[in-house]
PALO-318620 format. One record per residue (C-alpha): residue in three letters; chain; x, y, z. Coordinates in pm, 1 decimal. Layout:
BEGIN
lumba/drenlo/xx/yy/zz
Ala/A/X/Y/Z
...
//
This chain:
BEGIN
lumba/drenlo/xx/yy/zz
Unk/A/121.2/684.2/960.5
Unk/A/214.8/439.8/688.4
Unk/A/219.8/510.1/314.2
Unk/A/249.6/255.8/33.3
Unk/A/204.4/391.1/-318.4
Unk/A/-103.4/615.0/-319.4
Unk/A/-261.3/458.8/-6.5
Unk/A/-207.5/607.9/340.0
Unk/A/-291.4/435.2/667.8
Unk/A/-325.4/667.8/965.8
Unk/A/-368.1/535.6/1322.0
Unk/A/-594.6/720.8/1565.1
Unk/A/-469.6/636.3/1914.3
Unk/A/-771.8/796.1/2081.9
Unk/A/-1025.4/556.6/1928.0
Unk/A/-783.5/270.1/1849.7
Unk/A/-868.9/267.8/1477.4
Unk/A/-686.0/282.9/1145.7
Unk/A/-804.0/522.2/875.5
Unk/A/-728.9/453.4/509.6
Unk/A/-691.8/732.9/255.7
Unk/A/-641.6/674.3/-115.6
Unk/A/-500.9/986.3/-280.6
Unk/A/-454.9/1065.9/-651.7
Unk/A/-85.2/1157.7/-610.3
Unk/A/211.7/945.1/-502.8
Unk/A/377.8/1099.7/-194.1
Unk/A/757.1/1110.2/-176.4
Unk/A/800.0/1263.3/170.4
Unk/A/599.2/1394.6/466.4
Unk/A/679.0/1699.4/677.8
Unk/A/506.0/1888.0/960.5
Unk/A/510.7/2264.9/899.7
Unk/A/366.4/2492.1/1170.8
Unk/A/163.1/2199.6/1307.0
Unk/A/17.2/2107.0/966.3
Unk/A/101.5/1789.1/778.6
Unk/A/242.8/1846.7/429.4
Unk/A/380.6/1609.5/167.6
Unk/A/569.1/1623.7/-159.4
Unk/A/459.5/1432.2/-468.3
Unk/A/640.1/1264.6/-758.8
Unk/A/519.4/1549.7/-984.0
Unk/A/700.5/1808.3/-767.3
Unk/A/391.3/1948.2/-593.5
Unk/A/375.7/2027.8/-221.2
Unk/A/36.0/1954.0/-66.2
Unk/A/-111.8/2005.4/278.0
Unk/A/-371.7/1799.7/462.9
Unk/A/-654.9/2022.8/585.3
Unk/A/-938.3/1861.0/780.7
Unk/A/-1167.5/2159.6/717.1
Unk/A/-1179.0/2080.0/342.7
Unk/A/-1412.3/1816.4/201.6
Unk/A/-1214.3/1785.9/-119.8
Unk/A/-866.9/1670.9/-211.2
Unk/A/-710.7/1833.2/-515.3
Unk/A/-1059.8/1925.4/-637.5
Unk/A/-1209.8/1576.6/-589.8
Unk/A/-1475.6/1514.9/-324.0
Unk/A/-1349.7/1288.3/-47.6
Unk/A/-1572.6/981.7/-14.4
Unk/A/-1589.3/877.1/350.2
Unk/A/-1665.8/507.3/387.9
Unk/A/-1685.0/281.9/694.8
Unk/A/-1716.4/-92.0/651.1
Unk/A/-1747.4/-333.1/941.3
Unk/A/-1630.9/-691.9/923.9
Unk/A/-1881.1/-974.8/901.6
Unk/A/-2038.3/-1017.6/1246.5
Unk/A/-2223.3/-1320.8/1382.6
Unk/A/-2352.4/-1164.1/1707.6
Unk/A/-2162.6/-1417.0/1918.8
Unk/A/-2350.1/-1724.4/1794.2
Unk/A/-2226.2/-1848.2/1458.6
Unk/A/-2428.7/-2171.7/1472.0
Unk/A/-2771.8/-2001.5/1500.6
Unk/A/-2975.8/-1810.0/1242.5
Unk/A/-3052.8/-1445.0/1309.0
Unk/A/-3348.9/-1227.3/1218.1
Unk/A/-3265.1/-858.5/1201.8
Unk/A/-3571.3/-664.2/1089.9
Unk/A/-3447.7/-314.1/1162.1
Unk/A/-3149.6/-100.0/1237.7
Unk/A/-3141.2/214.0/1451.7
Unk/A/-2874.5/468.7/1365.6
Unk/A/-2795.8/814.1/1502.0
Unk/A/-2586.2/1076.6/1329.9
Unk/A/-2479.9/1413.0/1463.4
Unk/A/-2732.7/1671.2/1340.6
Unk/A/-2542.5/1916.3/1125.7
Unk/A/-2697.0/2182.4/903.1
Unk/A/-2666.5/1938.8/614.4
Unk/A/-2541.8/1582.3/653.3
Unk/A/-2623.0/1236.4/526.0
Unk/A/-2507.7/875.9/522.4
Unk/A/-2597.6/595.6/279.7
Unk/A/-2647.4/252.7/439.4
Unk/A/-2550.3/-71.0/263.2
Unk/A/-2588.4/-427.4/395.2
Unk/A/-2419.9/-754.8/305.4
Unk/A/-2494.4/-1097.0/458.0
Unk/A/-2376.0/-1454.0/426.0
Unk/A/-2680.9/-1513.6/202.7
Unk/A/-2614.2/-1219.6/-35.1
Unk/A/-2250.0/-1114.0/-29.2
Unk/A/-2281.2/-812.3/-261.3
Unk/A/-2364.1/-490.7/-79.2
Unk/A/-2729.4/-391.9/-114.8
Unk/A/-2829.4/-25.1/-78.7
Unk/A/-3078.7/5.6/206.1
Unk/A/-3149.2/372.9/272.5
Unk/A/-3011.0/726.3/286.6
Unk/A/-3057.8/905.8/617.4
Unk/A/-3002.4/1277.6/630.2
Unk/A/-3044.2/1601.1/819.5
Unk/A/-3124.1/1929.2/654.2
Unk/A/-3163.2/2171.7/943.1
Unk/A/-3262.2/2532.6/897.5
Unk/A/-3028.9/2818.5/988.9
Unk/A/-3002.8/3177.5/869.8
Unk/A/-2662.1/3104.0/715.9
Unk/A/-2787.7/2825.0/493.4
Unk/A/-3139.1/2922.0/388.3
Unk/A/-3209.9/2790.5/44.4
Unk/A/-3579.4/2835.0/-28.7
Unk/A/-3573.2/2561.3/-292.6
Unk/A/-3500.2/2310.2/-11.1
Unk/A/-3658.4/2483.1/289.8
Unk/A/-3725.3/2307.3/620.0
Unk/A/-3855.8/2431.4/955.9
Unk/A/-3656.3/2165.5/1143.5
Unk/A/-3433.6/2335.4/1399.6
Unk/A/-3380.9/2059.9/1659.0
Unk/A/-3005.3/2012.9/1693.3
Unk/A/-3028.4/1715.8/1931.7
Unk/A/-2950.7/1371.3/1787.7
Unk/A/-3251.0/1167.2/1676.9
Unk/A/-3231.4/795.2/1595.9
Unk/A/-3341.5/687.1/1249.5
Unk/A/-3524.5/354.5/1218.4
Unk/A/-3428.9/165.3/903.0
Unk/A/-3605.2/-152.0/787.7
Unk/A/-3376.5/-434.7/675.3
Unk/A/-3525.2/-676.1/422.7
Unk/A/-3187.0/-851.2/393.9
Unk/A/-3176.2/-964.1/759.5
Unk/A/-3386.9/-1282.0/747.1
Unk/A/-3237.8/-1622.1/837.7
Unk/A/-2879.9/-1498.0/823.7
Unk/A/-2566.2/-1606.7/1004.8
Unk/A/-2335.7/-1310.0/933.7
Unk/A/-2409.2/-942.8/865.3
Unk/A/-2186.9/-660.8/742.8
Unk/A/-2267.5/-288.4/723.0
Unk/A/-2113.9/-20.6/503.8
Unk/A/-2180.7/349.6/564.9
Unk/A/-2090.2/600.5/293.3
Unk/A/-2086.9/980.1/276.0
Unk/A/-2000.4/1078.0/-80.5
Unk/A/-2077.7/1448.9/-73.3
Unk/A/-1909.1/1752.0/74.9
Unk/A/-2138.1/1769.5/381.0
Unk/A/-1957.9/1547.9/636.7
Unk/A/-2112.5/1297.2/875.7
Unk/A/-2049.1/1197.9/1235.9
Unk/A/-2189.6/859.7/1341.8
Unk/A/-2305.3/842.7/1704.7
Unk/A/-2472.1/501.4/1745.0
Unk/A/-2569.5/191.5/1550.3
Unk/A/-2807.3/-61.6/1708.2
Unk/A/-2908.8/-391.5/1549.7
Unk/A/-3183.7/-561.4/1757.5
Unk/A/-3142.9/-932.6/1683.6
Unk/A/-3377.8/-1227.3/1729.1
Unk/A/-3216.2/-1570.4/1737.2
Unk/A/-3371.2/-1862.1/1545.9
Unk/A/-3289.0/-2225.9/1478.4
Unk/A/-2956.4/-2375.6/1382.5
Unk/A/-2780.6/-2267.3/1065.0
Unk/A/-2833.8/-2499.7/770.7
Unk/A/-2564.2/-2581.2/519.1
Unk/A/-2620.1/-2443.2/172.1
//
């Protein structure tokens, strides 16, 4: 773990990935107490990280994954990516918002929200009732209007509510075209 100011970088050895957490308080020290990670703040508070909570100090934690620009192994050829297939773990309530950026349009464009709202006796809300009870993962097909004649593509996945999301797969079927033209 590395902390600079209010930003914490945490390395997950199992998946070989760094996680970044921006917190509203400035930590002064970290300490493990009974197997739980705690930290002190400049305001004299003692806080504990708890993975079962979707909030931090009353604020919803926004989970965001952003990939680097990817050229699919051929940076000199145009690509046509008409659709994206994505699978998320079916939870009682979960969602992810999909954003796309390309070398043609660098600002992230919102593409689609995919979500599960599965029925269970614990969560019945008749204002949002569904008879879906299949707990096996199902791929979602998402059309990409932004994927025509591109060289590089970048995805951003965001979960900004207190429902959690577990990504299982992302597939981008790609058709290769002619050589890239200078703009």
